[in-house]
TITOR-431784 format. One record per atom (N, C-alpha, C): residue number from 0; x, y, z. Coordinates in steps of 0.05 Angstrom, whole numbers, padded with zeros to 5 digits, m for minus. Layout:
<pts>
pos / u / v / w
NUM / X / Y / Z
...
</pts>
This chain:
<pts>
pos / u / v / w
0 / 01144 / m01982 / m00150
0 / 01143 / m01999 / m00133
0 / 01170 / m01985 / m00117
1 / 01162 / m01974 / m00082
1 / 01185 / m01964 / m00081
1 / 01196 / m01989 / m00049
2 / 01220 / m01985 / m00048
2 / 01234 / m01997 / m00027
2 / 01236 / m01984 / 00001
3 / 01237 / m01997 / 00018
3 / 01224 / m01983 / 00039
3 / 01245 / m02003 / 00062
4 / 01258 / m01986 / 00080
4 / 01276 / m01991 / 00099
4 / 01264 / m01984 / 00133
5 / 01257 / m02001 / 00151
5 / 01252 / m01997 / 00170
5 / 01279 / m02007 / 00187
6 / 01284 / m01984 / 00195
6 / 01304 / m01983 / 00213
6 / 01300 / m01997 / 00240
7 / 01281 / m01990 / 00246
7 / 01275 / m02002 / 00280
7 / 01282 / m02037 / 00283
8 / 01280 / m02042 / 00263
8 / 01270 / m02074 / 00254
8 / 01294 / m02090 / 00232
9 / 01306 / m02069 / 00221
9 / 01322 / m02071 / 00197
9 / 01301 / m02088 / 00181
10 / 01286 / m02086 / 00176
10 / 01259 / m02101 / 00155
10 / 01261 / m02083 / 00135
11 / 01255 / m02089 / 00110
11 / 01260 / m02082 / 00079
11 / 01232 / m02093 / 00066
12 / 01225 / m02076 / 00052
12 / 01198 / m02087 / 00044
12 / 01199 / m02059 / 00019
13 / 01169 / m02066 / m00004
13 / 01164 / m02059 / m00020
13 / 01129 / m02043 / m00019
14 / 01135 / m02014 / m00027
14 / 01108 / m02008 / m00034
14 / 01108 / m02002 / m00048
15 / 01077 / m01996 / m00058
15 / 01065 / m01989 / m00089
15 / 01082 / m01955 / m00077
16 / 01080 / m01937 / m00106
16 / 01084 / m01915 / m00111
16 / 01067 / m01898 / m00085
17 / 01033 / m01909 / m00084
17 / 01016 / m01889 / m00072
17 / 01005 / m01915 / m00060
18 / 01007 / m01926 / m00033
18 / 01003 / m01939 / m00016
18 / 00973 / m01934 / m00016
19 / 00953 / m01963 / m00017
19 / 00923 / m01946 / m00014
19 / 00914 / m01968 / m00008
20 / 00916 / m01994 / 00007
20 / 00912 / m02005 / 00029
20 / 00933 / m02008 / 00051
21 / 00915 / m01987 / 00081
21 / 00941 / m01994 / 00104
21 / 00921 / m02002 / 00127
22 / 00947 / m02016 / 00145
22 / 00930 / m02032 / 00169
22 / 00945 / m02013 / 00192
23 / 00933 / m02002 / 00210
23 / 00942 / m01980 / 00224
23 / 00931 / m01992 / 00248
24 / 00956 / m02004 / 00261
24 / 00953 / m02017 / 00289
24 / 00959 / m01996 / 00311
25 / 00962 / m01968 / 00310
25 / 00971 / m01946 / 00325
25 / 00955 / m01931 / 00314
26 / 00942 / m01917 / 00335
26 / 00914 / m01907 / 00328
26 / 00922 / m01872 / 00322
27 / 00947 / m01860 / 00332
27 / 00957 / m01835 / 00326
27 / 00953 / m01827 / 00294
28 / 00961 / m01856 / 00283
28 / 00972 / m01852 / 00253
28 / 00937 / m01853 / 00233
29 / 00919 / m01868 / 00251
29 / 00891 / m01872 / 00241
29 / 00889 / m01844 / 00246
30 / 00891 / m01829 / 00262
30 / 00875 / m01803 / 00267
30 / 00885 / m01789 / 00241
31 / 00909 / m01788 / 00234
31 / 00934 / m01765 / 00232
31 / 00921 / m01775 / 00194
32 / 00923 / m01800 / 00182
32 / 00909 / m01806 / 00156
32 / 00886 / m01795 / 00152
33 / 00864 / m01792 / 00173
33 / 00839 / m01790 / 00172
33 / 00839 / m01753 / 00174
34 / 00855 / m01750 / 00187
34 / 00860 / m01718 / 00177
34 / 00864 / m01701 / 00161
35 / 00885 / m01721 / 00146
35 / 00896 / m01706 / 00119
35 / 00869 / m01724 / 00093
36 / 00848 / m01731 / 00100
36 / 00845 / m01739 / 00082
36 / 00841 / m01771 / 00073
37 / 00861 / m01789 / 00081
37 / 00863 / m01817 / 00069
37 / 00847 / m01832 / 00090
38 / 00821 / m01829 / 00097
38 / 00801 / m01843 / 00107
38 / 00794 / m01865 / 00078
39 / 00799 / m01870 / 00058
39 / 00787 / m01893 / 00053
39 / 00808 / m01904 / 00046
40 / 00837 / m01899 / 00049
40 / 00855 / m01917 / 00055
40 / 00864 / m01933 / 00075
41 / 00844 / m01932 / 00094
41 / 00850 / m01947 / 00120
41 / 00830 / m01964 / 00110
42 / 00851 / m01997 / 00106
42 / 00830 / m02023 / 00106
42 / 00828 / m02041 / 00126
43 / 00847 / m02032 / 00151
43 / 00837 / m02049 / 00186
43 / 00847 / m02029 / 00202
44 / 00843 / m02041 / 00229
44 / 00848 / m02019 / 00244
44 / 00850 / m02036 / 00280
45 / 00860 / m02019 / 00293
45 / 00856 / m02035 / 00322
45 / 00828 / m02029 / 00340
46 / 00827 / m02045 / 00355
46 / 00803 / m02048 / 00367
46 / 00800 / m02014 / 00379
47 / 00826 / m01995 / 00387
47 / 00827 / m01972 / 00395
47 / 00823 / m01944 / 00379
48 / 00821 / m01958 / 00348
48 / 00818 / m01928 / 00340
48 / 00793 / m01925 / 00334
49 / 00772 / m01934 / 00337
49 / 00749 / m01921 / 00335
49 / 00744 / m01905 / 00349
50 / 00758 / m01893 / 00373
50 / 00758 / m01866 / 00398
50 / 00761 / m01847 / 00376
51 / 00774 / m01843 / 00356
51 / 00782 / m01815 / 00347
51 / 00766 / m01817 / 00312
52 / 00766 / m01842 / 00303
52 / 00755 / m01827 / 00284
52 / 00733 / m01854 / 00271
53 / 00711 / m01850 / 00250
53 / 00685 / m01878 / 00245
53 / 00707 / m01897 / 00228
54 / 00697 / m01921 / 00252
54 / 00714 / m01937 / 00228
54 / 00696 / m01954 / 00224
55 / 00680 / m01947 / 00229
55 / 00662 / m01965 / 00205
55 / 00659 / m01994 / 00185
56 / 00651 / m02009 / 00181
56 / 00662 / m02022 / 00163
56 / 00696 / m02022 / 00162
57 / 00710 / m02019 / 00168
57 / 00734 / m02030 / 00176
57 / 00743 / m02049 / 00194
58 / 00754 / m02077 / 00178
58 / 00752 / m02090 / 00199
58 / 00779 / m02086 / 00216
59 / 00769 / m02100 / 00249
59 / 00778 / m02103 / 00264
59 / 00805 / m02117 / 00278
60 / 00836 / m02114 / 00271
60 / 00846 / m02143 / 00255
60 / 00870 / m02145 / 00285
61 / 00866 / m02125 / 00310
61 / 00887 / m02129 / 00327
61 / 00874 / m02102 / 00351
62 / 00893 / m02109 / 00371
62 / 00893 / m02091 / 00399
62 / 00921 / m02075 / 00394
63 / 00927 / m02082 / 00408
63 / 00957 / m02054 / 00419
63 / 00976 / m02077 / 00421
64 / 00976 / m02096 / 00430
64 / 01011 / m02118 / 00423
64 / 01000 / m02149 / 00415
65 / 00970 / m02147 / 00401
65 / 00965 / m02173 / 00395
65 / 00951 / m02166 / 00368
66 / 00953 / m02189 / 00356
66 / 00940 / m02179 / 00331
66 / 00936 / m02203 / 00315
67 / 00917 / m02206 / 00296
67 / 00901 / m02224 / 00278
67 / 00909 / m02236 / 00252
68 / 00936 / m02243 / 00251
68 / 00962 / m02246 / 00233
68 / 00942 / m02261 / 00211
69 / 00924 / m02270 / 00209
69 / 00912 / m02282 / 00183
69 / 00886 / m02264 / 00166
70 / 00882 / m02250 / 00181
70 / 00860 / m02227 / 00176
70 / 00878 / m02201 / 00171
71 / 00900 / m02196 / 00180
71 / 00923 / m02174 / 00168
71 / 00922 / m02185 / 00131
72 / 00936 / m02215 / 00138
72 / 00949 / m02235 / 00103
72 / 00926 / m02221 / 00088
73 / 00900 / m02233 / 00097
73 / 00877 / m02223 / 00087
73 / 00870 / m02203 / 00066
74 / 00874 / m02181 / 00082
74 / 00870 / m02154 / 00077
74 / 00882 / m02149 / 00048
75 / 00913 / m02161 / 00049
75 / 00926 / m02157 / 00023
75 / 00940 / m02128 / 00032
76 / 00953 / m02117 / 00045
76 / 00956 / m02093 / 00058
76 / 00981 / m02085 / 00043
77 / 00981 / m02057 / 00030
77 / 01006 / m02046 / 00021
77 / 01024 / m02046 / 00042
78 / 01011 / m02025 / 00077
78 / 01030 / m02022 / 00097
78 / 01016 / m02025 / 00116
79 / 01038 / m02033 / 00138
79 / 01021 / m02035 / 00156
79 / 01028 / m02022 / 00180
80 / 01023 / m02006 / 00206
80 / 01039 / m01978 / 00204
80 / 01036 / m01996 / 00243
81 / 01056 / m01994 / 00256
81 / 01051 / m01999 / 00282
81 / 01071 / m01975 / 00296
82 / 01073 / m01977 / 00330
82 / 01095 / m01961 / 00338
82 / 01127 / m01973 / 00353
83 / 01134 / m01954 / 00357
83 / 01164 / m01965 / 00379
83 / 01157 / m01970 / 00407
84 / 01170 / m01989 / 00418
84 / 01161 / m01991 / 00451
84 / 01157 / m02005 / 00451
85 / 01135 / m02013 / 00469
85 / 01109 / m02043 / 00476
85 / 01102 / m02057 / 00446
86 / 01108 / m02051 / 00416
86 / 01097 / m02062 / 00408
86 / 01118 / m02078 / 00384
87 / 01144 / m02073 / 00397
87 / 01157 / m02088 / 00380
87 / 01162 / m02115 / 00375
88 / 01146 / m02133 / 00401
88 / 01151 / m02160 / 00392
88 / 01130 / m02160 / 00378
89 / 01098 / m02154 / 00366
89 / 01088 / m02156 / 00353
89 / 01098 / m02151 / 00326
90 / 01111 / m02122 / 00325
90 / 01119 / m02119 / 00301
90 / 01147 / m02148 / 00287
91 / 01160 / m02151 / 00300
91 / 01180 / m02168 / 00292
91 / 01168 / m02196 / 00283
92 / 01149 / m02206 / 00304
92 / 01119 / m02226 / 00293
92 / 01117 / m02221 / 00267
93 / 01107 / m02199 / 00252
93 / 01090 / m02194 / 00235
93 / 01112 / m02186 / 00208
94 / 01140 / m02178 / 00218
94 / 01166 / m02176 / 00203
94 / 01169 / m02202 / 00191
95 / 01169 / m02226 / 00214
95 / 01180 / m02245 / 00212
95 / 01160 / m02267 / 00182
96 / 01132 / m02256 / 00184
96 / 01114 / m02263 / 00163
96 / 01122 / m02249 / 00142
97 / 01137 / m02233 / 00131
97 / 01142 / m02228 / 00098
97 / 01123 / m02197 / 00108
98 / 01111 / m02187 / 00130
98 / 01087 / m02164 / 00126
98 / 01094 / m02139 / 00118
99 / 01101 / m02126 / 00103
99 / 01103 / m02091 / 00097
99 / 01094 / m02076 / 00122
100 / 01116 / m02081 / 00142
100 / 01105 / m02067 / 00165
100 / 01132 / m02046 / 00172
101 / 01121 / m02014 / 00177
101 / 01137 / m02000 / 00190
101 / 01132 / m01988 / 00216
102 / 01147 / m01983 / 00231
102 / 01143 / m01973 / 00261
102 / 01151 / m01944 / 00266
103 / 01135 / m01924 / 00265
103 / 01133 / m01897 / 00271
103 / 01139 / m01895 / 00299
104 / 01161 / m01877 / 00303
104 / 01169 / m01873 / 00332
104 / 01152 / m01868 / 00355
105 / 01150 / m01874 / 00378
105 / 01139 / m01867 / 00404
105 / 01151 / m01837 / 00406
106 / 01143 / m01802 / 00401
106 / 01140 / m01792 / 00406
106 / 01151 / m01781 / 00430
107 / 01168 / m01769 / 00437
107 / 01184 / m01755 / 00463
107 / 01171 / m01726 / 00463
108 / 01166 / m01713 / 00452
108 / 01155 / m01689 / 00441
108 / 01136 / m01682 / 00433
109 / 01122 / m01654 / 00423
109 / 01103 / m01656 / 00416
109 / 01121 / m01644 / 00372
110 / 01136 / m01636 / 00372
110 / 01153 / m01633 / 00357
110 / 01156 / m01671 / 00348
111 / 01173 / m01679 / 00361
111 / 01165 / m01713 / 00341
111 / 01136 / m01731 / 00334
112 / 01119 / m01712 / 00341
112 / 01092 / m01715 / 00334
112 / 01088 / m01705 / 00306
113 / 01094 / m01678 / 00303
113 / 01093 / m01672 / 00283
113 / 01122 / m01686 / 00258
114 / 01132 / m01700 / 00256
114 / 01156 / m01715 / 00244
114 / 01141 / m01738 / 00244
115 / 01126 / m01752 / 00259
115 / 01112 / m01776 / 00250
115 / 01098 / m01763 / 00226
116 / 01082 / m01747 / 00240
116 / 01058 / m01736 / 00220
116 / 01068 / m01742 / 00184
117 / 01095 / m01720 / 00184
117 / 01113 / m01715 / 00162
117 / 01121 / m01750 / 00146
118 / 01129 / m01761 / 00163
118 / 01145 / m01784 / 00154
118 / 01123 / m01803 / 00151
119 / 01093 / m01805 / 00159
119 / 01071 / m01817 / 00149
119 / 01066 / m01809 / 00128
120 / 01059 / m01778 / 00124
120 / 01069 / m01771 / 00085
120 / 01083 / m01785 / 00077
121 / 01101 / m01786 / 00084
121 / 01125 / m01793 / 00064
121 / 01120 / m01826 / 00056
122 / 01116 / m01842 / 00077
122 / 01106 / m01870 / 00066
122 / 01084 / m01874 / 00049
123 / 01069 / m01851 / 00051
123 / 01037 / m01853 / 00033
123 / 01046 / m01842 / 00005
124 / 01062 / m01819 / 00011
124 / 01083 / m01809 / m00016
124 / 01053 / m01778 / m00025
125 / 01052 / m01782 / m00003
125 / 01030 / m01750 / m00003
125 / 01045 / m01734 / 00015
126 / 01063 / m01718 / 00018
126 / 01078 / m01707 / 00033
126 / 01069 / m01672 / 00024
127 / 01055 / m01673 / 00007
127 / 01038 / m01642 / 00013
127 / 01015 / m01642 / 00035
128 / 00998 / m01666 / 00038
128 / 00987 / m01671 / 00050
128 / 00988 / m01657 / 00078
129 / 01011 / m01687 / 00087
129 / 01027 / m01683 / 00108
129 / 01035 / m01665 / 00119
130 / 01042 / m01645 / 00107
130 / 01066 / m01625 / 00116
130 / 01045 / m01600 / 00124
131 / 01023 / m01598 / 00104
131 / 01004 / m01588 / 00112
131 / 00980 / m01583 / 00148
132 / 00980 / m01611 / 00150
132 / 00973 / m01623 / 00173
132 / 00985 / m01617 / 00190
133 / 01019 / m01617 / 00190
133 / 01040 / m01615 / 00214
133 / 01043 / m01579 / 00216
134 / 01035 / m01563 / 00195
134 / 01030 / m01529 / 00195
134 / 01013 / m01526 / 00217
135 / 00985 / m01539 / 00207
135 / 00958 / m01535 / 00225
135 / 00963 / m01542 / 00260
136 / 00976 / m01565 / 00253
136 / 00979 / m01574 / 00283
136 / 01001 / m01560 / 00298
137 / 01017 / m01543 / 00288
137 / 01039 / m01530 / 00303
137 / 01032 / m01493 / 00302
138 / 01010 / m01483 / 00291
138 / 01006 / m01463 / 00294
138 / 00978 / m01460 / 00315
139 / 00966 / m01482 / 00316
139 / 00933 / m01497 / 00332
139 / 00956 / m01491 / 00358
140 / 00980 / m01510 / 00367
140 / 00989 / m01513 / 00384
140 / 00996 / m01471 / 00393
141 / 01014 / m01471 / 00383
141 / 01020 / m01442 / 00391
141 / 01003 / m01425 / 00396
142 / 00970 / m01421 / 00376
142 / 00953 / m01405 / 00391
142 / 00942 / m01415 / 00414
143 / 00947 / m01438 / 00425
143 / 00929 / m01444 / 00456
143 / 00950 / m01435 / 00476
144 / 00966 / m01448 / 00475
144 / 00990 / m01433 / 00485
144 / 00994 / m01403 / 00493
145 / 00984 / m01387 / 00477
145 / 00979 / m01359 / 00469
145 / 00960 / m01349 / 00488
146 / 00940 / m01366 / 00489
146 / 00915 / m01357 / 00510
146 / 00925 / m01357 / 00532
147 / 00933 / m01366 / 00537
147 / 00945 / m01368 / 00575
147 / 00970 / m01350 / 00585
148 / 00977 / m01350 / 00563
148 / 01005 / m01330 / 00564
148 / 00998 / m01303 / 00591
149 / 01013 / m01301 / 00603
149 / 01020 / m01285 / 00628
149 / 01004 / m01281 / 00651
150 / 00996 / m01305 / 00652
150 / 00976 / m01311 / 00677
150 / 00995 / m01331 / 00696
151 / 00977 / m01339 / 00710
151 / 00995 / m01354 / 00731
151 / 00998 / m01390 / 00721
152 / 01013 / m01401 / 00723
152 / 01031 / m01427 / 00710
152 / 01026 / m01454 / 00734
153 / 01008 / m01467 / 00736
153 / 00999 / m01486 / 00759
153 / 01027 / m01505 / 00752
154 / 01036 / m01508 / 00772
154 / 01052 / m01547 / 00771
154 / 01034 / m01571 / 00779
155 / 01031 / m01588 / 00749
155 / 01013 / m01601 / 00742
155 / 01025 / m01625 / 00753
156 / 01015 / m01650 / 00763
156 / 01027 / m01679 / 00761
156 / 01002 / m01700 / 00750
157 / 01018 / m01706 / 00729
157 / 01002 / m01724 / 00714
157 / 01011 / m01756 / 00717
158 / 00995 / m01768 / 00720
158 / 00995 / m01797 / 00730
158 / 00974 / m01809 / 00710
159 / 00993 / m01828 / 00702
159 / 00978 / m01845 / 00682
159 / 00971 / m01891 / 00698
160 / 00946 / m01885 / 00688
160 / 00942 / m01917 / 00694
160 / 00931 / m01937 / 00673
161 / 00950 / m01953 / 00662
161 / 00953 / m01961 / 00640
161 / 00953 / m01989 / 00655
162 / 00922 / m01996 / 00654
162 / 00914 / m02020 / 00660
162 / 00915 / m02022 / 00700
163 / 00939 / m02035 / 00709
163 / 00939 / m02028 / 00729
163 / 00969 / m02019 / 00738
164 / 00981 / m02017 / 00720
164 / 01002 / m02009 / 00724
164 / 01011 / m01967 / 00719
165 / 01014 / m01966 / 00744
165 / 01019 / m01938 / 00745
165 / 01047 / m01921 / 00741
166 / 01041 / m01892 / 00726
166 / 01061 / m01887 / 00719
166 / 01061 / m01850 / 00722
167 / 01077 / m01843 / 00730
167 / 01084 / m01815 / 00728
167 / 01100 / m01808 / 00703
168 / 01106 / m01776 / 00697
168 / 01105 / m01770 / 00671
168 / 01130 / m01753 / 00671
169 / 01150 / m01759 / 00659
169 / 01174 / m01736 / 00668
169 / 01166 / m01721 / 00642
170 / 01200 / m01714 / 00635
170 / 01204 / m01689 / 00615
170 / 01205 / m01704 / 00587
171 / 01217 / m01726 / 00581
171 / 01218 / m01733 / 00553
171 / 01191 / m01761 / 00546
172 / 01177 / m01740 / 00549
172 / 01144 / m01749 / 00531
172 / 01132 / m01723 / 00519
173 / 01114 / m01724 / 00497
173 / 01099 / m01706 / 00489
173 / 01077 / m01698 / 00508
174 / 01067 / m01709 / 00528
174 / 01052 / m01702 / 00552
174 / 01062 / m01678 / 00564
175 / 01090 / m01674 / 00576
175 / 01098 / m01652 / 00576
175 / 01090 / m01620 / 00569
176 / 01101 / m01628 / 00535
176 / 01095 / m01607 / 00518
176 / 01063 / m01596 / 00523
177 / 01051 / m01628 / 00520
177 / 01010 / m01616 / 00527
177 / 01010 / m01596 / 00553
178 / 01018 / m01602 / 00573
178 / 01022 / m01587 / 00592
178 / 01028 / m01561 / 00595
179 / 01051 / m01556 / 00579
179 / 01054 / m01534 / 00580
179 / 01046 / m01509 / 00556
180 / 01026 / m01531 / 00535
180 / 01016 / m01517 / 00509
180 / 00979 / m01507 / 00533
181 / 00975 / m01520 / 00549
181 / 00954 / m01512 / 00570
181 / 00953 / m01496 / 00590
182 / 00983 / m01488 / 00595
182 / 00986 / m01458 / 00602
182 / 01004 / m01473 / 00630
183 / 01004 / m01489 / 00636
183 / 01016 / m01509 / 00660
183 / 01044 / m01518 / 00652
184 / 01062 / m01525 / 00686
184 / 01088 / m01531 / 00689
184 / 01088 / m01558 / 00704
185 / 01102 / m01576 / 00679
185 / 01095 / m01609 / 00686
185 / 01113 / m01610 / 00710
186 / 01106 / m01629 / 00739
186 / 01125 / m01632 / 00759
186 / 01133 / m01652 / 00747
187 / 01158 / m01661 / 00744
187 / 01186 / m01680 / 00746
187 / 01191 / m01669 / 00722
188 / 01178 / m01642 / 00700
188 / 01185 / m01643 / 00674
188 / 01219 / m01645 / 00666
189 / 01236 / m01633 / 00681
189 / 01256 / m01630 / 00679
189 / 01274 / m01659 / 00681
190 / 01268 / m01683 / 00691
190 / 01268 / m01714 / 00691
190 / 01281 / m01719 / 00664
191 / 01299 / m01728 / 00654
191 / 01307 / m01741 / 00637
191 / 01296 / m01777 / 00629
192 / 01264 / m01773 / 00637
192 / 01249 / m01798 / 00633
192 / 01224 / m01788 / 00630
193 / 01218 / m01812 / 00607
193 / 01192 / m01808 / 00598
193 / 01173 / m01813 / 00623
194 / 01168 / m01838 / 00618
194 / 01146 / m01846 / 00649
194 / 01166 / m01865 / 00668
195 / 01148 / m01864 / 00689
195 / 01164 / m01881 / 00715
195 / 01156 / m01878 / 00739
196 / 01160 / m01897 / 00743
196 / 01149 / m01904 / 00785
196 / 01159 / m01879 / 00798
197 / 01149 / m01860 / 00799
197 / 01153 / m01842 / 00824
197 / 01153 / m01854 / 00857
198 / 01168 / m01838 / 00875
198 / 01166 / m01840 / 00905
198 / 01130 / m01821 / 00907
199 / 01113 / m01839 / 00920
199 / 01090 / m01818 / 00928
199 / 01093 / m01806 / 00957
200 / 01115 / m01814 / 00968
200 / 01112 / m01811 / 01001
200 / 01127 / m01766 / 00982
201 / 01139 / m01766 / 00959
201 / 01164 / m01746 / 00962
201 / 01151 / m01726 / 00952
202 / 01116 / m01729 / 00930
202 / 01106 / m01713 / 00915
202 / 01101 / m01688 / 00930
203 / 01091 / m01681 / 00950
203 / 01080 / m01667 / 00959
203 / 01111 / m01647 / 00960
204 / 01134 / m01649 / 00959
204 / 01158 / m01637 / 00962
204 / 01162 / m01616 / 00928
205 / 01141 / m01628 / 00914
205 / 01145 / m01623 / 00889
205 / 01121 / m01600 / 00890
206 / 01112 / m01597 / 00901
206 / 01087 / m01568 / 00905
206 / 01066 / m01573 / 00880
207 / 01060 / m01584 / 00871
207 / 01043 / m01593 / 00860
207 / 01015 / m01569 / 00866
208 / 01003 / m01557 / 00840
208 / 00977 / m01541 / 00841
208 / 00948 / m01562 / 00823
209 / 00960 / m01580 / 00818
209 / 00930 / m01594 / 00808
209 / 00949 / m01632 / 00802
210 / 00921 / m01648 / 00806
210 / 00933 / m01675 / 00804
210 / 00913 / m01677 / 00782
211 / 00926 / m01698 / 00755
211 / 00917 / m01696 / 00736
211 / 00929 / m01736 / 00732
212 / 00903 / m01746 / 00734
212 / 00901 / m01779 / 00734
212 / 00889 / m01787 / 00705
213 / 00908 / m01804 / 00684
213 / 00902 / m01820 / 00668
213 / 00879 / m01848 / 00674
214 / 00867 / m01859 / 00671
214 / 00852 / m01883 / 00663
214 / 00835 / m01891 / 00647
215 / 00843 / m01920 / 00641
215 / 00825 / m01932 / 00607
215 / 00803 / m01948 / 00622
216 / 00775 / m01943 / 00608
216 / 00761 / m01964 / 00626
216 / 00758 / m01981 / 00629
217 / 00779 / m01997 / 00623
217 / 00783 / m02029 / 00638
217 / 00784 / m02032 / 00671
218 / 00807 / m02002 / 00670
218 / 00809 / m02007 / 00701
218 / 00804 / m01975 / 00710
219 / 00787 / m01980 / 00718
219 / 00779 / m01950 / 00737
219 / 00798 / m01933 / 00751
220 / 00803 / m01912 / 00759
220 / 00807 / m01888 / 00768
220 / 00798 / m01872 / 00787
221 / 00799 / m01876 / 00822
221 / 00784 / m01854 / 00824
221 / 00814 / m01836 / 00830
222 / 00810 / m01815 / 00822
222 / 00835 / m01803 / 00834
222 / 00833 / m01781 / 00864
223 / 00803 / m01767 / 00860
223 / 00806 / m01761 / 00893
223 / 00800 / m01786 / 00923
224 / 00791 / m01811 / 00918
224 / 00799 / m01830 / 00931
224 / 00827 / m01834 / 00931
225 / 00844 / m01835 / 00906
225 / 00873 / m01840 / 00913
225 / 00886 / m01817 / 00929
226 / 00878 / m01798 / 00926
226 / 00891 / m01770 / 00941
226 / 00894 / m01770 / 00963
227 / 00873 / m01779 / 00971
227 / 00862 / m01789 / 01000
227 / 00878 / m01815 / 01013
228 / 00877 / m01839 / 00997
228 / 00892 / m01850 / 01012
228 / 00919 / m01848 / 01018
229 / 00934 / m01831 / 01003
229 / 00963 / m01823 / 00999
229 / 00970 / m01801 / 01018
230 / 00948 / m01790 / 01033
230 / 00950 / m01771 / 01057
230 / 00970 / m01746 / 01044
231 / 00956 / m01746 / 01014
231 / 00969 / m01723 / 01003
231 / 00951 / m01698 / 01010
232 / 00948 / m01671 / 01005
232 / 00943 / m01651 / 01008
232 / 00910 / m01653 / 00987
233 / 00887 / m01654 / 00997
233 / 00865 / m01658 / 00985
233 / 00865 / m01621 / 00976
234 / 00857 / m01604 / 00983
234 / 00860 / m01588 / 00977
234 / 00862 / m01580 / 00948
235 / 00877 / m01601 / 00937
235 / 00899 / m01584 / 00913
235 / 00863 / m01599 / 00898
236 / 00863 / m01598 / 00880
236 / 00842 / m01597 / 00858
236 / 00851 / m01623 / 00836
237 / 00836 / m01644 / 00831
237 / 00838 / m01665 / 00812
237 / 00830 / m01660 / 00788
238 / 00841 / m01666 / 00767
238 / 00826 / m01668 / 00743
238 / 00833 / m01699 / 00729
239 / 00807 / m01709 / 00719
239 / 00808 / m01737 / 00703
239 / 00805 / m01738 / 00684
240 / 00831 / m01757 / 00664
240 / 00824 / m01764 / 00639
240 / 00825 / m01786 / 00631
241 / 00820 / m01791 / 00610
241 / 00796 / m01817 / 00601
241 / 00809 / m01818 / 00572
242 / 00789 / m01849 / 00565
242 / 00801 / m01838 / 00533
242 / 00783 / m01830 / 00513
243 / 00762 / m01820 / 00525
243 / 00746 / m01791 / 00507
243 / 00766 / m01784 / 00488
244 / 00761 / m01780 / 00463
244 / 00778 / m01756 / 00452
244 / 00767 / m01731 / 00456
245 / 00801 / m01721 / 00460
245 / 00798 / m01691 / 00475
245 / 00797 / m01690 / 00500
246 / 00801 / m01716 / 00520
246 / 00806 / m01715 / 00540
246 / 00833 / m01735 / 00543
247 / 00844 / m01744 / 00527
247 / 00860 / m01760 / 00529
247 / 00888 / m01759 / 00528
248 / 00897 / m01747 / 00553
248 / 00928 / m01745 / 00561
248 / 00951 / m01767 / 00539
249 / 00945 / m01783 / 00526
249 / 00957 / m01805 / 00514
249 / 00961 / m01809 / 00493
250 / 00939 / m01789 / 00477
250 / 00936 / m01796 / 00447
250 / 00956 / m01780 / 00434
251 / 00978 / m01780 / 00423
251 / 00985 / m01767 / 00408
251 / 00983 / m01760 / 00377
252 / 00965 / m01769 / 00373
252 / 00942 / m01755 / 00347
252 / 00938 / m01726 / 00348
253 / 00931 / m01717 / 00325
253 / 00917 / m01688 / 00317
253 / 00897 / m01686 / 00339
254 / 00885 / m01698 / 00358
254 / 00866 / m01693 / 00381
254 / 00878 / m01680 / 00397
255 / 00915 / m01686 / 00405
255 / 00926 / m01673 / 00425
255 / 00921 / m01653 / 00424
256 / 00908 / m01626 / 00409
256 / 00909 / m01603 / 00415
256 / 00883 / m01603 / 00425
257 / 00854 / m01621 / 00423
257 / 00832 / m01622 / 00428
257 / 00838 / m01615 / 00466
258 / 00857 / m01645 / 00473
258 / 00855 / m01643 / 00504
258 / 00875 / m01626 / 00519
259 / 00900 / m01612 / 00497
259 / 00909 / m01583 / 00508
259 / 00884 / m01572 / 00517
260 / 00872 / m01566 / 00498
260 / 00847 / m01545 / 00504
260 / 00834 / m01544 / 00531
261 / 00826 / m01581 / 00527
261 / 00810 / m01577 / 00551
261 / 00815 / m01576 / 00579
262 / 00841 / m01587 / 00581
262 / 00859 / m01581 / 00604
262 / 00863 / m01559 / 00623
263 / 00866 / m01535 / 00595
263 / 00870 / m01503 / 00599
263 / 00845 / m01509 / 00612
264 / 00829 / m01504 / 00604
264 / 00795 / m01504 / 00607
264 / 00785 / m01518 / 00641
265 / 00796 / m01542 / 00639
265 / 00796 / m01554 / 00671
265 / 00813 / m01548 / 00683
266 / 00831 / m01533 / 00681
266 / 00846 / m01519 / 00700
266 / 00834 / m01496 / 00717
267 / 00824 / m01484 / 00690
267 / 00812 / m01458 / 00692
267 / 00787 / m01456 / 00722
268 / 00771 / m01482 / 00711
268 / 00753 / m01490 / 00722
268 / 00754 / m01499 / 00747
269 / 00774 / m01501 / 00755
269 / 00787 / m01519 / 00791
269 / 00804 / m01495 / 00793
270 / 00809 / m01474 / 00789
270 / 00818 / m01456 / 00798
270 / 00848 / m01450 / 00798
271 / 00869 / m01473 / 00782
271 / 00884 / m01479 / 00786
271 / 00902 / m01463 / 00770
272 / 00892 / m01444 / 00749
272 / 00901 / m01422 / 00749
272 / 00884 / m01396 / 00733
</pts>
């Protein structure tokens, strides 16, 4: 057995040398485990994980901020994975129940995503596989970015609708790296904040070349209608991002690179670059 310290919660627990029963309540870890070839070790998932891997036969034991504690205990998991930030309250409740829980950092950058992959490999005692995946992701990121070098770099405004909560994206987010990988320049990319409520009346002063709106299926958003209602420049093209794998601006797993290629192609299609 190995002793693990979850510094985020100051929670200590033991795991087997190679954890075989892992519950993932953060979809980026689920996707990364699948990409590393450890699908069979995933014994419980959140209801969002099936967007990124085949979860047939794997019990759903939670959402993003709620979970069925009894189901998790019945699974006799070696390790339960969540993220920092909004999952803290759920994490504390699980830790109080003696669950072997570890929180991967909500990344501020693409580099942070790679760190999470390697840390996940350490938790699973599968560092070679994790470093291999991280290297492939880094190489692909560089390749996608090279594909648009020398061309126009459109200024991209990204707005996330997480339910009814609207947030613009700043520089302390991996989404900035996604936009730059796709060949764009993130509006608000120099702000030292991840996500914030921006002044809608001031956006036109930032000279965007394309609007990107993300929404979830539970709360549909019409980007073109929002632009019209806000009296923004309707000549600027709108790109819509959803939870579909490869078109999801907020998924910080390996498929973020699919989203970068998709965004790059969409910006070309709408004439933004």
